[in-house]
N, C-alpha and C positions, 0 to 999 in steps of 0.2 A: 568638393565644390562642383557646380555643373557649369562646366566652360561656356557651353551652348546657350543655358539660360540666361548665364552673365553678359554674354554677346547681344541676346536679344533684349535685355534691360537697357543695355547701352544705347542700342538701336532706336528702342522705343523713347528714349530720354531725348535723343539726338534730334528725332522727328518733332517732339512738343517743343523743344527749345528754338528749333528751326521755324516753328509755327507762330511764336509770339512777337507780336508787334507792339511795342511801348510795354504795356501791362494787359494785353488783349491777347486771348487765344484766338486764332483763326484757322477755323474748321476747314475750310476750302483748301488752305496750304497744308495741312496735316493728312488731310484725306489723299491728297495727290501724293504726297512724300510716302505715306504709311501703305495705301492699298494699291494706289496706281504705279509709281516708282519702284517699290521694294517690295510690294505684295504682288499678286496676280489677280488683274481684272479681266473677268470672264463674260460671255454672253451665250446665252442658249435660248434658241428659237423653236418654239414648239409646233408640232404638226396640228395640234387642235386647240384652239384658244378655251377661255372662260365659259363661253357660252355652250359648251360640251361637256367639259369636265373639270373639276380642280384639282385632279390625282397627278396631273403634269408636275406641279409644284411640289407636291408631298414625295412622288417618286424621285425629283431632282435632288431634293435635300437628303433623302436616303441614299441616292448614289455618290454623291459628295463624299458625304460621312464614311460610306464604304471604301472608296477609292483615294482618300488622301491619308497624307504622312506628315506628323508633326517632327519636325527634325530636332527641337529643343526641349519639347515637353516631357516633364518626369512621369512616372506612371501613376495612373489614378485621376489623370487629368485628361483624359484622351476626348472628351466629348466635344464637339462643334456645337458652337451656340449661332444659331442663324438669328439676326436682327435686322429689322427694317434700316436702311441708311440713317433716315430723318431721327430714329429712337437713339441710335449709337451718337451721332450728332449732338442731339439734345442734351443727353447723358454727359458725354465727354466734355462737350463745351462748359455746362453748368459746373461741373466738378474743378476742371482746371482754372475756369477764370475767378473760382472761389481760393484758389491756391496762388493766384497771381496777385492778389490786392497789395500786398507789400513785395512784390517780387524785385530781385535785384539780380542783375546780370552775372554778378560774381558771385551769387549763392544759390544753388540749385539744388540744396539740401532736401527741399519740400518734394520737389519735383521727382527727385531719385528716389526718395522713400516711396512715393505714390507708385512709380514704374516697379519698384522690388515687390511692394504688396500686390499689385494688380496685374503684372505681366501675363499671368497665366490666364487671366479672364480675357485681358484685352487681344491677346494672342490667339486665343480661341474664338473671338467674335468676328462671325463673318458678316459682311454689310450686304444687304439683298435691297435690290430695286425691282420691283415686281410690275409687270405690265399685264395688259389684257391677253397678250399671246407670246410672251416672252419672259425672260429674267436675267438680269445682270446680277452677277456674284463676284463680289470682291474679297479676295482670300489674304489675311494678314501675312506679313513676313513669317518665313518659318513652314508654311503649309504648302506643300507640294500635292498635285493630284492628277490622276490619271485621266484626263479629259477622254481619251481613245475609247478607254474602257466604257466610261460614263454614257457616251453617246451610242455606242454599239449595244450596250445593255438595255438602254431605255426602250420603253413603249410610246414616249410621247415627245423626245426630243427629234426634231427636224435636222439641225444643224448647230456647230458650236465653234467657238475660238476666243480670241482676244477681244474685249471691249477697248475701242478707241474713241467714242463720243457717244454722250446721252445728252441731249439737251431739249428743253421746252421750246417746242417750234415757234412759240410767240416771242421767246427770248433769245432764239439762235441768231448768231452772227457769222457772218463769212470767216471773220479771222477764227473763229472756234473750229472750225472745220480744217481749216489751214494749219492752224497750230498743232492739232490732233494728228494730222498727216506728217508735219515735219518732226514730231515727237516720235512717232512710229519708224520713220526710215533712219532716225537718230540711233534707236535702240537695236534695231536689226540691219546691220550693215550690207547682209546678203540680199535685200530685198531689191528685185531687179525686175521690171516689168510687171508688176503685180497688177493684174487687174482691177479697177476701181468701178463698180456696176450700181447703179442706181436700179433699186427693184419698181421698176416705172410701169404705168398703166400702158403707157405709149409703146414701150418696147415688148410687153409681156402678155397683157389681157386678150390682145386679138389671136396671139399664138399658143396659149396653153389650156385651151378649152377641154382637150383631152384629159387634161389632169384635174378636171374640176372637182372630182370627188376627193382627191388626195389633199388639195389646197383650200376648197370651202371651209369656211370657220375655222381657219388655220393661217397659214403665211399670207393667204389672198389679201386678207385685211391689213398687211403691212405693206402694201404698194403705195407708191407716191406718184401724183401727177408731176412729174419733173418739168413739163413745160407751162404749169400754173404756179408752182410751189415758189418760195422765196426763203432766203436767209436773211433776216433784216431787210434792207432797201436792195438788195441784189437778187436777182432772179436765179433760180437754181440752175437752169440752162447756161447761163453765163458763167457761174460759178465752175460748173464742170469743165467749161472751155478754158477757164483759166487756170485749172488745175492741169489741164493737158499741156499748157504753155509756161508752166512756172518753172524755172529756172533750176530751182532746188528738187522739185519734183520729177524733173524730165528723166526718162530712163529708168527711174524708179517705179513710178505709178503709171499704168498701161489705161487709158480711156477707149474702151470698145466703141466702135460706131454705132449710131443709131439704128433703131429699126428690130426687125424680126431677129429675137435673141437666139432662135434656133440656127439661123443663118449666120449671123454676126459673131457669135460667140463660138468660134471656131477653132477653140483653144483646149487644152487640157492643163490645169495648173494645180499645183499642191496647196495654193491658198488663193483667196479671193476677198477683197475688200467690198463689204456690200453697204449701201446706204438705204434704209427701212425708215417706215414710222410705225409706231404702237402707241396705243394709249393706255392711260393710267388705270388705276383699279378703281370702280365704283365705291363711293362711300356708302352706298345702298345696297341693291340687289348686286351681287358678286358676278352674277350670269351677264350683267350687261357692263359695256364699257365706260371708263369714266370719262370727262370732260375734257381734261388735259391730252394733248398729244405730242410726242416727242420724235426728234430725231435721233436715229441710232445708227452708229457706224462701227461695224465689228468685222474683224477677220475671220471668216469661214475657214476653219482648219480641217473638221471633219463633216461628213453628211452621213445620216443614218440611212441604208439602202437595204433595210430587210424586205424581201418579196413577201414574208409573212404578214406583213403591214399594208401591202398592195391589195392583199385577198382579203386579210381582217376577218370578218366573219363569213365570209364567203369562200372558204378552202373548197376546192374541187369536190371531195366527199363531203356530202352535207344531206341535212335530212329535215332540218326546221329552222326558221328565221329567229328564234330565240337563242341562238348561239352567242357566246360572249366573244368579243372581238379581241384579235391578238394582243393591239395595242393597249387595251383596257387590263388584260389578263396579265402582260408584262408587268404594267406598272404595279399591279397588286404584288404580283411575286417580289419585284424588287423593294416595295414597300415594307412589306412583311418578314423577308427573310435577311438576316445580318450577314455579314462577312463570314466567310468560312463555314457557312452552315452545312452541317452534314446530317441531319436528322431525318425525319420523315413527313413528306407532304403528300395529302390526299384532296383528290376532288371526286366525292361520290355522285357527282351528277356531270360525269365526264363529257358527255356528249361525243363531239369528234375529236376529243383529246387536245384541245387548246391548252390547258394547264402543263400537261405531260409535256406536248413539244415545246413549250416555252421553257420550262426546265432544262430540257434536254439543249434546246440552243443556247443556253446560258452556261451550260457546262457545269452546274452546281453539283457539287459531289454529294448527293442526296438522293434517298429513295423516295420515288413519287409513284403513287398508286393512284390510278383513274379507273373508274368503274361507271356504269349507267345501267338503268333497268333494260334498255333497250338491247335486243339480241344483236343488233348492228354495231355496237360500240367498237369493238376491235377491229371488224372489218373496215369501219370508217377511218381509223386512225390508221391502218395499214395502207389503204389506197392513199392517203394524204402523205404517208412517209414515203411511198413509192413514187408518187408524183414529184414531190419537192426534191429528191436526192437523185433524179434522173440524170445522167450525162448530158452534155449539150445536144448530141445527136438525137438522143431518145426523147428529151422534151421537143426538140426542133420538128420532130416526127410526129410526135402528138400534136403541137400546134399545126401542122401541116393537114393532119386528119380533122383537127375541129373545123379549122378554114373550109376544108372541103364540104362540110355540112351547113355551112353558114351561107345565106343568100343576100345578094342586093346590098352589098356593103364595099365600098371603095377602100382600099388599103394604099399605103404609100408605095412608092417604087421599088424599094429595097424588096419587099414582100410578093411584089408581082413579078419580079424577076426570078426569084428563088422558088415559088410555089406556082401550083396549078392555078388554071383559071377560076377565080372563086365567084365569078358572077353567075353563078348557075341555081337553078332552083336545088332543093335539097335532092340531093341524090346518095345512092347506096349501095357501092357495089358489092360490098362485103356484108350486108345486112344488119350492120351495127345499129342504124337508126331505130329500124323495125324492131329489133331484139330490144333496143333500150326502152321504145315506146311500149312495146308488148309487156315488159315488166312492170312499166307505170301502170298499164292497164289492168292488170292483175291485182293489183292494190285498190284501183278505182272501183273494180268489181266486187270485192271482197268487203270493202269500207266504202260505200256508197255516197254516205253523208259526210265524209271527213273533209273538214278544210282548214285544219291547222295542222296537224301532223300525222303521217301514216304510221300505224305499227308495222315494222319490217320484223317479221316472224323469223325462227330459225331455220324453218323450211326456205323460207324466201331467201334469206342470207346464203344458204347452202347454194340456191339456184344462182344466185347472184355471182357467188365466188366462182362459178365455172365457167363465166363469161370473162373476155378479155378485159384489159384495163382500160381500153378505149371505149368499150360498150358499158361499161362501170360509168365511166365518167359522163357519157352521154345520158345515163340513165339519171345521174345526180342532176343534169342540166334539166331533163324533162321533169323532174321531181320539183324542183326550184321553180320552174315555169308554172307546173300545176298549182303549186301551193300561194305562190306570190301573185298570181294574176287572177285569183278567183272571182273577185268584184268586177274585174274587166271581162270575163268571160260571161257574166251574169247579164253586163249592160251590151254585151257584144260589140265593145268597143275593140276587142282583140279576139282573134282565134287561137287555138293552140299552137299552131306552126309560128305565128306571128310571136307569141308569148316565148315561146322556144328559141327562136333567133335572137330575142332581146336578151334572154338569160345566157345565151351561148356567145352573142357579142361580147357581153361582159367578161367572160369567162377568157375568151380569146385576147382581149386586150391586155387582162391581168397576166396571161401566160407569155404574151409577147414581153412584158417588162421581166418577166423570170428569165426568159431565154437572152434577152440584152445583157442580163447581169451575167449569166453563165458564158456567154460569148466574151464579155469585156474581160472576167477573170482570167478565161483560158487563152485569149491574146496576151494577157500580161504575165502569166505564169506557165504558160505551155501545159506539160503534163505533171508539174511540180507544185501543185497547189498547197499553199501551207495551211495545215488544218489544226495545228496544236493548240491554237486559241480559240476562243469561242467565235471569232470573226476573222473575216479576211480583208486586208485595207487593199485597196486597187484605185488607180488614178480614174479621176473623173473629171468633168468639165471645170468646176470651180474648185474642187480640194479632193483630198482623200475621200472616197466612199467606203463604207464599213458595212459588210453583209455578213450573214451568218455562216461560220465554216459548216454547220449542219447540211446545208444544201449540196455540199462537196463530198459527203463522207460516203461510205460504203451503207447502202439501205439494211444489209443483213445487220449490221451492228445494232441499228434501231431496232428491227423487227425483233432480234433475241429478246432485246430488254422489253419490248412491248408485249410478248407473249407472257413474260413472267409479271409485268408491273399492270396489264391491263386487262379488265374483267368486263365481259358482257353479261347482260341478265343477271346483275346483281342488285339487290336492294340497297339504297343508301343508308338504310338503317342497319345495315350488318355491318358493324364497325366494332372492333376489337377493342376492350377497356385499357386505358393507358398504353396506347400503342402508336398515337400519332400527335407530331409536334405543330403542324400547320394544317388547316384544313380550309381550303378556298372552293367556294361552288356558288353555283348559280341555279337553285332550285326551280323545280317547273313551276309555272302558274298559268298555264293555258287554259283558256275558257272553255276546252271541250274536257277538261277534268272537272268531277264533281265537287262541289265545295266542301261536301263532307269528307271526301277522300283526300282533299288537299289539307284540310284541318289537322286529320289524323296524321298525315304524311309529316307536316312541319312540326307539330307537337312531339312526335316521337323521334323525328330526327335529331332535333336540338337537343333531347334527353339523351340519346346515342352518342351525338357528337362531343358534348361536354365531358360525358364518361371517356371518351376514347381520347381525349387530349391530355398529354403529360403536363406536369407541373412546367408554369410559363407558355403553356401551348395557347394557339390563337385559332381564332374562328374568323374568317371573313365570308360574308354573305352578300350576294348581289341580289336585291330586291326590287319588283316593280313599283314606281312611286306614282307615275301618272300616265295613263294611256292617252295617245293625241287621237285615236281612233274613234272616241266615244263609247269603247267598251268599259263596262264597270269591272275593275279589279277586284278579285276575292279578297273580302274582308281580311282572312287569315295570313294573308302575305304583307299586311301593314308594317312598315318599318317600326312605328310605336309600340305595337302589340308584341311583334317579334323581339325587339329590345328588352321589354318587360319579361317575355316568358324566359329570356335567357339568363337574365338576371335573377328570377323567382327559381328557377330549375338548378342553376348553379348553387345558389344557396341550400335548396333541398339537397344537393348531394356534398354539401360541406366544402364547397368550392368559393374561391373569393375571386371577385372580377376587379381588376385594376388597371389603371391607365398610365401608361409608360410615361415617364418625365422627358419631355423634350421642348427643345426650343424653337418653336415656328414662329415666324414674324407676322402671322396675321391668323387670327382664330378661324377664319373660313376655311382652312385648310385642315382643321382637326376632322375626325371621323363624326357622324356620316359623311360620305364623300357622295358626289354625285356624278353621273355620266347619262347623257341622253341622245337618242337617234331622231333625226329631223320627223321623219313621218310616222314614227311608231311609238315610243313611249319615252319615258324618263326612269331612270334606275337609281335607286340608293344602295350604297354600299357601307354595310356596318362592319365595325372591325373590334371585336373584343379578345381580351388577354386574360389568362385563369392563371390562378396557384392552387 
């Protein structure tokens, strides 16, 4: 007899009986008892909303499955089932109301039989409320999850914690918020002076413009006009004042003063309560927000603070704008690789090593091979490893050097005190700038008409490797300026020095964030930074921040691995049969490649990739879907053609293509997935599995 299972049956029966009024089953009572009181209500805020990608939801469901434990479930029943809350409500209510037609309080045999039969299903069913830029997850009793690991591993989760309140703005009442806060402090007696912050335009929008790239099409759309909004007939600003003066909440809930959050929020807390707003999903095009808007109150317990996501597709060592961003790559890795994966992953179009870095960041105990046709691949990865693993003093000196080369930019008082006067024209006492631009001029001279991506030859890389790290970084900045501002040069709206400074300014801002993380962690842990996990947890303003332990490890550990696992000047079609478990790649589609060359590459690569995959192997490919610049994309990169090619070639090789059974609450989150950049293009990501 399974004692834990028997307890779960009794728990379920108790919740059902307490949800019966007369002969009617009351879903609202059951939901509160089963999911909120005895289960685990969670809330996840995403860094990017559905206008950018739909992978954040797929990644979240994968990570919850990976990091959840079921205390009572017997073997062969470990699958979590994700359903829309409305679906669970309708199904449960319909079944139970049919059982209650002749219900008598002294005879619960029918209900007990129902619980005994379906306890595994009901106890595996996760209720999901999806919003345009966030997601509420309600775990049933008996399931525990490692929310810290979920947040740190993710590519698209901004922050997460317990869910307190979700209410349609048109139906929200003041008592809803107060009752949620009363319930919160009742459950957690340790709560003292926990900040309650409204994510408002009034207190944030005038002061977070430097973070616009990070919050645009993400948490920015969750802001509230606190001085205009209401709950029922009460102004929200009045309600906030009442919370501050409420006898039950006084000393438990702290309301920070109004105004510039950077000055007013001068605290460091393990947790913070946030009130935000988000929209429903659209019933039409998923990339557009729905009509309904919701107040959401949640406890932020953890925030993802990975510097790789600050840089995303703009790591210091760079050679092309078609690089896959870290957030997207992480989400694909988390979606594809199951728990305890120890197989072989390959990215045969590895570029700057994004896939390799993400798998090392996650400390997945697998072999990961990264290769690229360019002779520069290994050098780019090694430079990125060196940059991110520098100690605080080293990276601080790099930042000083970068700022020395930047002109006409004001920095905050902290950096004016610590650094040399930076309001100077570009000066170069050590010839670093002239050396970097000299390297770029060599490329421009040998490849006069190139506008997309320069070929970095073996001899060029050999000369580049002779330069110091600061010269190499400045070269990458110059290269980025040259390729990204081509049209500005033609229009004469910018000259090269101005373009260089724009690119350098971006790198400086990103590096400042990396320096701040290193300094915060150093202050908290001194010289004993814990790197046994894949992340380091340290105190932030609103909660614990999670940053990769990768950036605090000895660079030689990664360099030695990269020497073995990363290859330059290697054709993507050079894959050994039956040698790989997962291929994640972003094949080239540059318009400077000939149509014939791309056609041959794609066709032959698909053949080789399928042959290289083991049984149950997976192929994930990022493909261009639409160019926003007016360029016509090569026809051979079309998702529909590629998908047909994969199915046909798999059949020719005697392989079966299959779709894994999974419970997803909305069909819009099945592959192919999408990802888009504002000014460049939209990508489609296809995902195939093979037997």
